[in-house]
PyMOL Python script that loads the backbone (N, CA, C, O; Angstrom):
from pymol import cmd

cmd.read_pdbstr("""\
ATOM      1  N   MET A   1      51.349 104.943 188.610  1.00  0.00           N
ATOM      2  CA  MET A   1      51.359 105.803 189.689  1.00  0.00           C
ATOM      3  C   MET A   1      52.598 106.706 189.570  1.00  0.00           C
ATOM      4  O   MET A   1      53.651 106.260 189.112  1.00  0.00           O
ATOM      5  N   LEU A   2      52.462 108.029 190.001  1.00  0.00           N
ATOM      6  CA  LEU A   2      53.284 108.971 189.812  1.00  0.00           C
ATOM      7  C   LEU A   2      54.196 108.852 191.127  1.00  0.00           C
ATOM      8  O   LEU A   2      53.724 108.749 192.259  1.00  0.00           O
ATOM      9  N   LYS A   3      55.746 108.883 190.787  1.00  0.00           N
ATOM     10  CA  LYS A   3      56.540 108.649 191.780  1.00  0.00           C
ATOM     11  C   LYS A   3      57.520 110.159 191.934  1.00  0.00           C
ATOM     12  O   LYS A   3      57.571 110.968 191.008  1.00  0.00           O
ATOM     13  N   ALA A   4      58.193 110.344 193.134  1.00  0.00           N
ATOM     14  CA  ALA A   4      58.787 111.604 193.307  1.00  0.00           C
ATOM     15  C   ALA A   4      59.808 111.853 192.320  1.00  0.00           C
ATOM     16  O   ALA A   4      60.073 113.009 191.991  1.00  0.00           O
ATOM     17  N   LYS A   5      60.413 110.836 191.811  1.00  0.00           N
ATOM     18  CA  LYS A   5      61.537 110.895 190.851  1.00  0.00           C
ATOM     19  C   LYS A   5      60.952 111.538 189.271  1.00  0.00           C
ATOM     20  O   LYS A   5      61.641 112.106 188.424  1.00  0.00           O
ATOM     21  N   ASP A   6      59.665 111.277 189.220  1.00  0.00           N
ATOM     22  CA  ASP A   6      59.081 111.752 187.969  1.00  0.00           C
ATOM     23  C   ASP A   6      58.871 113.411 187.862  1.00  0.00           C
ATOM     24  O   ASP A   6      58.742 114.028 186.804  1.00  0.00           O
ATOM     25  N   ILE A   7      58.869 113.921 189.058  1.00  0.00           N
ATOM     26  CA  ILE A   7      58.785 115.381 189.268  1.00  0.00           C
ATOM     27  C   ILE A   7      59.923 116.058 189.750  1.00  0.00           C
ATOM     28  O   ILE A   7      59.924 117.289 189.792  1.00  0.00           O
ATOM     29  N   MET A   8      60.866 115.410 190.109  1.00  0.00           N
ATOM     30  CA  MET A   8      62.252 115.872 190.683  1.00  0.00           C
ATOM     31  C   MET A   8      63.135 116.605 189.723  1.00  0.00           C
ATOM     32  O   MET A   8      63.143 116.279 188.536  1.00  0.00           O
ATOM     33  N   THR A   9      63.791 117.464 190.124  1.00  0.00           N
ATOM     34  CA  THR A   9      64.872 118.017 189.184  1.00  0.00           C
ATOM     35  C   THR A   9      66.237 117.936 189.783  1.00  0.00           C
ATOM     36  O   THR A   9      66.330 117.949 191.010  1.00  0.00           O
ATOM     37  N   THR A  10      67.387 117.847 188.984  1.00  0.00           N
ATOM     38  CA  THR A  10      68.595 117.500 189.306  1.00  0.00           C
ATOM     39  C   THR A  10      69.289 118.783 189.807  1.00  0.00           C
ATOM     40  O   THR A  10      70.296 118.810 190.513  1.00  0.00           O
ATOM     41  N   ARG A  11      68.628 119.801 189.356  1.00  0.00           N
ATOM     42  CA  ARG A  11      69.281 121.265 189.683  1.00  0.00           C
ATOM     43  C   ARG A  11      69.085 121.409 191.263  1.00  0.00           C
ATOM     44  O   ARG A  11      67.950 121.386 191.740  1.00  0.00           O
ATOM     45  N   MET A  12      70.074 121.540 191.957  1.00  0.00           N
ATOM     46  CA  MET A  12      70.091 121.706 193.489  1.00  0.00           C
ATOM     47  C   MET A  12      70.143 123.300 193.684  1.00  0.00           C
ATOM     48  O   MET A  12      70.860 124.034 193.004  1.00  0.00           O
ATOM     49  N   ILE A  13      69.380 123.682 194.592  1.00  0.00           N
ATOM     50  CA  ILE A  13      69.559 125.078 195.035  1.00  0.00           C
ATOM     51  C   ILE A  13      69.978 124.886 196.555  1.00  0.00           C
ATOM     52  O   ILE A  13      69.245 124.271 197.330  1.00  0.00           O
ATOM     53  N   THR A  14      71.136 125.415 196.928  1.00  0.00           N
ATOM     54  CA  THR A  14      71.671 125.298 198.207  1.00  0.00           C
ATOM     55  C   THR A  14      72.077 126.639 198.740  1.00  0.00           C
ATOM     56  O   THR A  14      72.393 127.570 197.999  1.00  0.00           O
ATOM     57  N   LEU A  15      72.057 126.715 200.146  1.00  0.00           N
ATOM     58  CA  LEU A  15      72.542 127.896 200.844  1.00  0.00           C
ATOM     59  C   LEU A  15      73.591 127.593 201.942  1.00  0.00           C
ATOM     60  O   LEU A  15      73.576 126.440 202.374  1.00  0.00           O
ATOM     61  N   THR A  16      74.387 128.349 202.395  1.00  0.00           N
ATOM     62  CA  THR A  16      75.377 127.961 203.340  1.00  0.00           C
ATOM     63  C   THR A  16      74.797 128.667 204.633  1.00  0.00           C
ATOM     64  O   THR A  16      73.901 129.507 204.538  1.00  0.00           O
ATOM     65  N   PRO A  17      75.363 128.279 205.881  1.00  0.00           N
ATOM     66  CA  PRO A  17      74.985 128.855 207.017  1.00  0.00           C
ATOM     67  C   PRO A  17      75.327 130.388 207.177  1.00  0.00           C
ATOM     68  O   PRO A  17      74.802 131.087 208.043  1.00  0.00           O
ATOM     69  N   ASP A  18      76.266 130.853 206.253  1.00  0.00           N
ATOM     70  CA  ASP A  18      76.573 132.302 206.386  1.00  0.00           C
ATOM     71  C   ASP A  18      75.812 133.105 205.152  1.00  0.00           C
ATOM     72  O   ASP A  18      76.162 134.241 204.834  1.00  0.00           O
ATOM     73  N   THR A  19      74.828 132.458 204.548  1.00  0.00           N
ATOM     74  CA  THR A  19      73.992 133.166 203.671  1.00  0.00           C
ATOM     75  C   THR A  19      72.996 134.114 204.462  1.00  0.00           C
ATOM     76  O   THR A  19      72.209 133.662 205.292  1.00  0.00           O
ATOM     77  N   HIS A  20      73.091 135.541 204.127  1.00  0.00           N
ATOM     78  CA  HIS A  20      72.379 136.499 204.701  1.00  0.00           C
ATOM     79  C   HIS A  20      70.910 136.164 204.547  1.00  0.00           C
ATOM     80  O   HIS A  20      70.529 135.640 203.501  1.00  0.00           O
ATOM     81  N   ILE A  21      70.032 136.445 205.563  1.00  0.00           N
ATOM     82  CA  ILE A  21      68.497 136.074 205.454  1.00  0.00           C
ATOM     83  C   ILE A  21      67.952 136.864 204.278  1.00  0.00           C
ATOM     84  O   ILE A  21      67.120 136.210 203.650  1.00  0.00           O
ATOM     85  N   THR A  22      68.175 138.072 203.800  1.00  0.00           N
ATOM     86  CA  THR A  22      67.580 138.555 202.799  1.00  0.00           C
ATOM     87  C   THR A  22      68.166 137.921 201.622  1.00  0.00           C
ATOM     88  O   THR A  22      67.444 137.943 200.625  1.00  0.00           O
ATOM     89  N   ASP A  23      69.322 137.352 201.502  1.00  0.00           N
ATOM     90  CA  ASP A  23      69.747 136.732 200.305  1.00  0.00           C
ATOM     91  C   ASP A  23      69.061 135.501 200.170  1.00  0.00           C
ATOM     92  O   ASP A  23      68.699 135.153 199.046  1.00  0.00           O
ATOM     93  N   ALA A  24      68.830 134.788 201.169  1.00  0.00           N
ATOM     94  CA  ALA A  24      68.217 133.463 201.358  1.00  0.00           C
ATOM     95  C   ALA A  24      66.732 133.621 201.007  1.00  0.00           C
ATOM     96  O   ALA A  24      66.261 132.786 200.235  1.00  0.00           O
ATOM     97  N   ALA A  25      65.929 134.605 201.487  1.00  0.00           N
ATOM     98  CA  ALA A  25      64.774 134.871 200.953  1.00  0.00           C
ATOM     99  C   ALA A  25      64.514 135.088 199.488  1.00  0.00           C
ATOM    100  O   ALA A  25      63.565 134.617 198.861  1.00  0.00           O
ATOM    101  N   ARG A  26      65.590 135.950 198.959  1.00  0.00           N
ATOM    102  CA  ARG A  26      65.544 136.279 197.458  1.00  0.00           C
ATOM    103  C   ARG A  26      65.722 134.975 196.699  1.00  0.00           C
ATOM    104  O   ARG A  26      65.033 134.714 195.713  1.00  0.00           O
ATOM    105  N   ILE A  27      66.638 134.176 197.165  1.00  0.00           N
ATOM    106  CA  ILE A  27      67.000 132.972 196.348  1.00  0.00           C
ATOM    107  C   ILE A  27      65.669 131.941 196.393  1.00  0.00           C
ATOM    108  O   ILE A  27      65.317 131.338 195.379  1.00  0.00           O
ATOM    109  N   LEU A  28      64.970 131.805 197.679  1.00  0.00           N
ATOM    110  CA  LEU A  28      63.831 131.049 197.588  1.00  0.00           C
ATOM    111  C   LEU A  28      62.704 131.730 196.795  1.00  0.00           C
ATOM    112  O   LEU A  28      61.946 130.985 196.174  1.00  0.00           O
ATOM    113  N   LEU A  29      62.508 133.035 196.743  1.00  0.00           N
ATOM    114  CA  LEU A  29      61.427 133.498 195.777  1.00  0.00           C
ATOM    115  C   LEU A  29      61.629 133.338 194.497  1.00  0.00           C
ATOM    116  O   LEU A  29      60.744 132.947 193.736  1.00  0.00           O
ATOM    117  N   GLU A  30      63.086 133.693 194.053  1.00  0.00           N
ATOM    118  CA  GLU A  30      63.404 133.530 192.631  1.00  0.00           C
ATOM    119  C   GLU A  30      63.305 132.232 192.028  1.00  0.00           C
ATOM    120  O   GLU A  30      63.158 132.076 190.816  1.00  0.00           O
ATOM    121  N   ASN A  31      63.392 131.204 192.948  1.00  0.00           N
ATOM    122  CA  ASN A  31      63.343 129.802 192.524  1.00  0.00           C
ATOM    123  C   ASN A  31      61.882 129.130 192.751  1.00  0.00           C
ATOM    124  O   ASN A  31      61.606 127.977 192.422  1.00  0.00           O
ATOM    125  N   ARG A  32      61.038 130.001 193.337  1.00  0.00           N
ATOM    126  CA  ARG A  32      59.726 129.564 193.498  1.00  0.00           C
ATOM    127  C   ARG A  32      59.665 128.419 194.640  1.00  0.00           C
ATOM    128  O   ARG A  32      58.847 127.504 194.541  1.00  0.00           O
ATOM    129  N   ILE A  33      60.471 128.500 195.614  1.00  0.00           N
ATOM    130  CA  ILE A  33      60.563 127.401 196.786  1.00  0.00           C
ATOM    131  C   ILE A  33      59.743 127.919 197.861  1.00  0.00           C
ATOM    132  O   ILE A  33      59.975 129.012 198.378  1.00  0.00           O
ATOM    133  N   ASN A  34      58.772 127.149 198.217  1.00  0.00           N
ATOM    134  CA  ASN A  34      57.977 127.445 199.335  1.00  0.00           C
ATOM    135  C   ASN A  34      57.962 126.242 200.366  1.00  0.00           C
ATOM    136  O   ASN A  34      58.305 125.143 199.932  1.00  0.00           O
ATOM    137  N   GLY A  35      57.584 126.362 201.731  1.00  0.00           N
ATOM    138  CA  GLY A  35      57.589 125.418 202.527  1.00  0.00           C
ATOM    139  C   GLY A  35      58.941 125.096 203.089  1.00  0.00           C
ATOM    140  O   GLY A  35      59.049 124.090 203.790  1.00  0.00           O
ATOM    141  N   ALA A  36      59.944 125.827 202.855  1.00  0.00           N
ATOM    142  CA  ALA A  36      61.426 125.481 203.244  1.00  0.00           C
ATOM    143  C   ALA A  36      61.490 125.697 204.672  1.00  0.00           C
ATOM    144  O   ALA A  36      62.544 125.505 205.278  1.00  0.00           O
TER     145      ALA A  36
END
""", "prot")
cmd.dss("prot")
cmd.show_as("cartoon", "prot")
cmd.util.cbc("prot")
cmd.orient("prot")
């Protein structure tokens, strides 16, 4: 059975509350993050 740890990565992408919305959108797109 596949577990979350089998597909997870240790590389964390984080944003701060001060991150400008356009920068946040760019970071999400560049890292192919959706559903955030």
